[in-house]
Every structure is written in structure tokens, then in C-alpha cells.
C-alpha positions in Angstrom: -30.7 0.5 14.6 -34.5 1.4 13.8 -35.3 2.1 10.0 -38.2 2.0 7.5 -38.3 -0.4 5.2 -40.5 -0.4 2.0 -43.6 -3.1 2.6 -46.0 -2.9 -0.2 -49.6 -3.0 0.9 -49.2 -2.3 4.9 -50.2 1.1 5.8 -48.1 3.6 4.5 -46.3 1.0 2.1 -43.7 0.6 5.0 -42.7 -1.0 8.5 -40.4 -0.8 11.1 -37.5 -3.0 11.7 -34.1 -3.4 13.3 -31.2 -3.5 11.2 -27.6 -3.0 11.4 -25.9 0.4 11.6 -24.8 1.3 7.9 -20.9 1.7 7.6 -19.8 4.6 5.6 -17.1 4.5 2.8 -14.1 6.7 2.9 -15.8 9.7 1.3 -19.1 9.4 3.5 -20.3 10.6 7.2 -22.5 9.0 9.2 -25.6 11.0 10.5 -27.7 10.4 13.6 -30.9 11.8 11.6 -33.3 14.0 13.9 -35.6 14.8 10.8 -36.4 13.8 7.5 -38.5 15.0 4.8 -41.2 12.9 2.3 -40.9 13.2 -1.6 -44.2 12.6 -3.7 -41.6 10.4 -6.0 -40.6 8.3 -3.0 -44.2 7.6 -2.2 -44.9 6.5 -5.4 -42.1 4.3 -5.5 -42.9 2.6 -2.3 -46.1 0.8 -3.8 -43.9 -0.6 -6.6 -40.5 -1.4 -5.2 -40.0 -4.5 -4.2 -40.4 -5.4 -0.5 -37.1 -4.0 1.5 -36.5 -1.4 -0.1 -35.1 1.5 1.9 -36.4 5.1 0.7 -35.0 8.4 2.3 -33.1 11.0 0.3 -33.8 14.6 2.6 -32.3 14.1 6.0 -31.0 16.5 8.8 -29.1 15.3 12.0 -25.8 15.4 14.1 -22.8 13.7 12.4 -21.5 10.8 14.5 -18.4 10.1 12.4 -16.7 12.3 9.8 -15.2 11.0 6.4 -12.0 8.8 6.8 -10.6 10.6 3.9 -11.0 13.7 5.9 -13.3 15.9 4.0 -16.7 17.4 5.0 -18.3 18.0 8.3 -17.2 16.8 11.4 -18.6 14.5 14.6 -20.9 17.1 16.4 -21.8 19.5 13.6 -25.2 20.1 12.7 -26.0 19.0 9.1 -28.3 18.7 6.2 -27.3 16.1 3.7 -28.9 14.6 0.3 -28.5 10.7 0.4 -28.8 8.0 -2.3 -31.4 5.9 0.0 -32.0 4.6 3.4 -32.5 8.2 5.2 -35.6 7.1 6.9 -33.5 5.6 9.9 -32.3 6.6 13.1 -28.8 6.6 11.2 -27.9 7.2 7.7 -24.8 7.9 5.9 -24.1 10.8 3.2 -21.6 11.6 0.7 -19.6 14.5 2.4 -19.6 16.5 -0.7 -23.3 16.3 -0.8 -23.6 17.2 2.8 -23.5 21.2 4.7 -23.3 22.2 8.3 -26.5 24.3 9.7 -26.1 27.7 10.8 -27.3 28.7 14.2 -31.2 29.3 14.1 -31.9 26.6 11.5 -34.0 23.8 12.8 -33.6 20.1 11.6 -37.0 20.1 10.5 -36.4 23.3 8.1 -33.1 21.8 7.0 -34.9 18.4 5.9 -36.8 20.3 3.6 -34.4 21.5 1.3 -32.3 18.4 -0.5 -34.8 17.5 -3.2 -37.0 20.7 -3.4 -34.2 23.1 -2.8 -31.5 21.9 -4.8 -34.1 21.3 -7.7 -35.2 24.7 -7.5 -31.9 26.3 -7.1 -30.2 24.5 -10.2 -33.1 24.6 -12.5 -33.3 28.3 -11.9 -29.5 28.3 -12.9 -30.4 27.0 -16.2 -31.7 30.3 -17.0 -28.7 32.7 -16.3 -28.7 35.4 -14.5 -32.5 36.5 -13.5 -31.9 40.3 -12.9 -34.8 41.8 -14.5 -36.0 38.4 -16.5 -39.3 37.6 -16.7 -40.2 34.0 -15.0 -42.9 31.7 -14.7 -43.3 28.7 -12.3 -45.8 26.1 -12.6 -46.9 24.2 -10.0 -45.9 27.0 -7.6 -47.8 25.6 -4.5 -45.5 22.6 -4.3 -42.2 22.1 -2.5 -39.9 23.0 -5.5 -42.3 25.8 -6.5 -42.1 27.6 -3.7 -38.6 27.3 -3.2 -38.3 28.6 -6.9 -40.6 31.3 -6.5 -38.6 32.8 -3.2 -35.0 32.4 -4.8 -36.0 33.9 -8.3 -37.5 37.0 -6.6 -34.4 37.5 -4.3 -32.2 37.0 -7.7 -34.3 40.2 -8.9 -36.5 38.3 -11.5 -40.3 39.4 -12.1 -42.0 36.3 -11.1 -45.5 34.8 -12.0 -46.4 31.6 -10.0 -49.5 29.4 -11.2 -50.7 25.7 -10.9 -50.4 25.4 -14.4 -49.4 27.2 -17.4 -53.1 27.0 -18.4 -53.5 29.6 -15.4 -50.9 32.0 -16.6 -51.4 35.2 -18.2 -50.9 35.2 -21.9 -47.7 36.9 -22.0 -44.1 35.5 -22.9 -41.4 34.8 -20.5 -37.5 34.6 -20.3 -37.3 31.5 -18.2 -40.4 29.0 -17.3 -39.8 26.1 -14.8 -42.4 23.4 -15.9 -43.4 20.5 -13.6 -47.1 20.1 -14.2 -46.9 18.4 -18.1 -49.6 17.9 -20.5 -51.5 21.1 -21.3 -49.5 23.1 -18.8 -46.1 21.8 -21.1 -47.7 23.0 -24.3 -48.9 26.3 -22.7 -45.3 26.8 -21.4 -43.9 26.4 -24.7 -46.5 28.6 -26.5 -45.1 31.3 -23.6 -41.6 31.0 -23.9 -39.8 34.4 -25.4 -37.3 34.3 -28.0 -33.9 32.9 -26.5 -36.0 31.9 -23.5 -36.0 28.6 -21.8 -38.6 25.9 -20.7 -36.9 23.8 -18.0 -39.1 20.6 -17.6 -38.3 18.8 -14.3 -41.5 16.9 -13.7 -44.9 15.8 -15.1 -47.3 15.9 -12.0 -50.5 15.7 -14.3 -49.1 12.2 -15.6 -50.3 13.4 -18.9 -49.1 13.6 -22.5 -48.1 16.8 -24.0 -49.1 17.9 -27.8 -46.4 19.9 -28.9 -47.2 23.3 -30.6 -46.4 23.8 -34.1 -43.6 25.7 -35.6 -45.3 28.9 -36.0 -45.8 28.9 -32.6 -43.2 27.3 -30.5 -40.5 27.2 -33.3 -41.6 30.7 -34.3 -39.6 32.0 -30.9 -35.6 32.0 -32.0 -33.2 30.4 -29.8 -36.0 28.9 -27.6 -35.1 25.9 -25.5 -36.7 22.9 -23.9 -34.2 21.7 -21.6 -34.9 18.3 -19.4 -33.9 18.8 -16.2 -33.0 15.9 -13.4 -31.5 17.2 -10.3 -29.1 14.4 -10.0 -27.5 14.6 -13.5 -28.5 18.1 -14.9 -27.1 21.7 -14.8 -23.6 22.9 -13.8 -21.2 20.5 -12.0 -22.4 18.6 -9.1 -22.2 21.5 -5.7 -24.5 19.7 -3.8 -23.0 20.1 -0.5 -22.2 24.1 -1.3 -25.7 24.5 -2.6 -27.3 23.0 0.3 -24.8 25.3 2.3 -26.0 28.1 0.6 -30.0 27.4 0.9 -29.5 26.8 4.8 -27.8 30.3 5.1 -30.4 32.0 3.3 -33.1 30.5 5.8 -30.8 32.1 8.4 -30.7 35.3 7.0 -34.4 35.2 6.4 -34.6 35.5 2.7 -36.0 31.5 2.2 -38.8 30.2 4.2 -39.3 26.5 3.6 -43.0 25.8 3.4 -43.8 23.1 5.7 -47.1 21.9 5.6 -47.0 19.5 8.7 -44.8 17.6 10.9 -45.1 14.1 12.3 -43.3 11.9 14.8 -41.7 9.0 12.9 -44.2 6.7 14.5 -47.0 8.4 12.7 -45.5 7.7 9.2 -48.8 6.0 7.7 -50.9 9.2 8.8 -48.3 11.2 7.1 -48.5 9.3 4.0 -52.0 9.0 4.1 -52.4 13.0 4.0 -49.8 13.4 1.8 -51.2 11.2 -0.9 -54.5 12.9 -0.8 -52.9 16.4 -1.1 -54.2 17.5 2.2 -50.6 19.0 2.8 -49.5 22.0 1.1 -45.7 22.0 1.0 -43.6 19.5 2.6 -44.5 16.7 5.1 -41.4 16.4 7.6 -41.1 13.6 10.1 -39.1 13.9 13.5 -36.9 11.0 14.0 -37.3 9.7 17.7 
């Protein structure tokens, strides 16, 4: 089986190798991978993880072997899945509970864009509760998570404002703020959160520290909260498979459109890596596995 292995210093910090196919555990399915998406966090880790690390979380493909304990998708099903690692391969395993069958009309490329970004957007918005009529601010709105969050919040009936950072936002108050930029943007979000509101912090793309506003500012908003969000650990019970199925169904219904900036054959991984790290691609970069 052919796979991409972390190799710091080589083009894209990866190289192709032939390895033994993975052996799924009792609660895992084995997938013939047809497409995978690259996450910026994975690209950062490629430069610092030791050689031999096998990245890959966002995958879509066809089930080769179902979970031996009987749960989840069955052989022949088209699926989307969130993996722990090793998804940049011809075959990969995934927990049955972190997989979902794809509706007709949803492509492998669309599906591969969903797991990390889509689950982060959906589950981070849930921290804000029912969104109908609420004022929602999303920083980093042009990114993968931001694009999904904008669409999901609008579909839930929120009044949505999307900006590249909170410094660009109108000087108004918001009930729910999804904050991914950090630095001055996070400080601006704390300034703009309404009473009883919540700032859901899920990233720091600026890599800058934040000076927290004083008590008369943030503290003067009764019951306002700053919530640290991490997709694997935060939010309600882990319903990743159900959530992926919901997101895929919204694509099928035309209510959710993944922002895929470019697709590449996986043999051109280094080209895709350079384009994404140079921010020449808006949205997700998706690789087609040959």
C-alpha cells in the first residue's frame, strides 16, 4: 500500500512509501481512500514531528471491511470519516462511530473537506445554544471553519457577521463569537461580547498574545464567558459520526457548500503544500488519491 510519510526537509515535508495495509480494530472500518483534505495544523506539524509520522485526519472513500463488532458503515458504502492519523494513504482505518455514509450527489472531494473544519464549526456553534435570532460574529470567516460556520449559523436563523479579525468588526455586541485569530482579535471579541454571551476560542492563527480587557470592559458584561474549544474534547457528547452525516446531508440538500479552493492529484502534494502554506488557496485543499 502506498502512503505519505512525514519527512522533514523534503518537498512538502513528506515522501511516498510502500507499507503494509492497516489492520482495523473491532470498532474500526477499513476504507479505500479516494480523497483527503489538508489541514493547516497538520502542515505545521509536518515540519516539527519526527520523520516517519503519518498525518491525515480528513478522508472520504469506500468501505472495504466493516467493523467486526457490527456497528457503522458496511462494505461498499461511500463514507466520510475523521481519523486519528494515517489518512494520507491508499487505505486507512477509522472508528465506525466517527464515520458516516454519504448521500447520493455528495462527491468524495466535498466529503473530505468536512471532518475537522465542519465538525469544529458545527460543534463550536452549539456552545452558543439555540441560534435563532441571535447575533453571531465569526472571525477568520474566510477559512475552512469560518466558511462552514457562516453557513450553519445562517441556516439556524442567526444574524451573522463574518470578518477576517475582530478588529474589522463593527463596534456592536454579539451573543456568540467564534474566535480563531487570537491576539488583538481575541481582545476585540471580548470587548464585543454581549451580556450572557460567549466567546468560543478555537484557534490562534495570528500566533500573537492577547491583552485581556479590564473588568469594566469584559467583566462589565454579566455572565459573559470565554470558552476554550478543542474539537476532540469540547462540546456535548462525542457524536462525530452523526454530525458528519448531518453535514453531508446538508450538502446533498444544497444548504451547505464546502469552499474547496483547489484539488490536486496526490502525486502533486508538494505543489499543494506550497500553495496552501503561501495562502494562495482560499478554503480547503483536497487531494485525489490514485
